[in-house]
C-alpha positions in Angstrom: 64.5 10.0 -82.3 61.3 9.0 -82.1 59.5 7.0 -84.4 56.7 8.1 -86.9 53.2 7.0 -85.7 50.3 7.1 -88.2 47.9 9.6 -87.1 45.1 7.3 -87.5 46.0 4.2 -86.0 49.1 4.8 -84.0 50.9 2.0 -86.4 54.8 2.6 -87.4 54.7 0.3 -89.8 54.7 2.0 -93.7 55.2 1.4 -97.2 56.5 3.2 -100.0 54.5 3.3 -103.3 53.6 5.6 -106.0 49.5 6.2 -107.1 47.8 8.6 -109.3 46.9 11.9 -107.5 44.3 14.1 -108.4 45.0 17.9 -107.7 42.7 20.2 -107.9 42.0 24.4 -107.8 39.0 26.6 -109.1 37.6 24.2 -111.2 41.1 22.9 -112.9 42.5 20.1 -112.5 46.0 18.2 -112.7 46.4 13.9 -112.7 50.0 13.1 -111.8 50.7 9.5 -112.1 53.7 7.9 -110.1 52.9 10.3 -106.9 55.1 8.6 -104.2 53.6 8.4 -101.2 53.8 6.4 -97.4 50.8 3.9 -96.8 50.2 3.0 -93.4 50.3 -1.0 -93.7 48.0 -1.2 -90.6 44.7 1.1 -92.0 45.6 2.3 -95.2 46.0 5.8 -94.2 48.3 7.9 -97.0 51.0 10.6 -96.2 52.4 13.0 -98.5 55.6 14.8 -97.9 55.6 18.3 -98.1 57.8 18.8 -101.0 55.9 16.2 -103.4 52.7 18.6 -102.4 54.7 21.8 -103.3 56.1 20.4 -106.4 52.9 19.1 -108.0 51.3 22.7 -106.7 54.4 24.6 -108.9 53.6 22.6 -111.7 49.6 22.8 -111.9 50.0 26.4 -111.5 53.3 26.4 -114.5 50.9 24.4 -116.6 47.7 26.7 -116.0 49.6 29.7 -116.7 51.6 28.1 -120.0 54.5 28.3 -118.3 54.9 24.7 -118.8 53.6 22.2 -121.4 51.6 18.7 -119.5 52.8 15.8 -120.6 49.3 14.6 -122.1 45.3 15.4 -121.8 42.8 13.2 -120.9 39.2 13.6 -121.7 37.0 12.1 -119.3 32.9 11.9 -119.1 31.0 13.7 -116.6 27.3 12.7 -115.4 25.9 14.5 -112.4 24.1 12.3 -109.6 20.2 12.2 -109.8 
């Protein structure tokens, strides 16, 4: 069995963390706190498992089709650059 290596720097040192992930599709968004990721300890490249991304995508679709309620809503100000 081969050891996984970072595709950016080649390191095999990883750390499991939880981050806030922003999913967007066609002008709609979902903020997902506590998303599990692996982070390369050498260069900081973040890796998401396919299962985690698939679950986020399903939650996004369910929320935007009213099949599931979100935990909360967040109002964010917006200002164009320039």
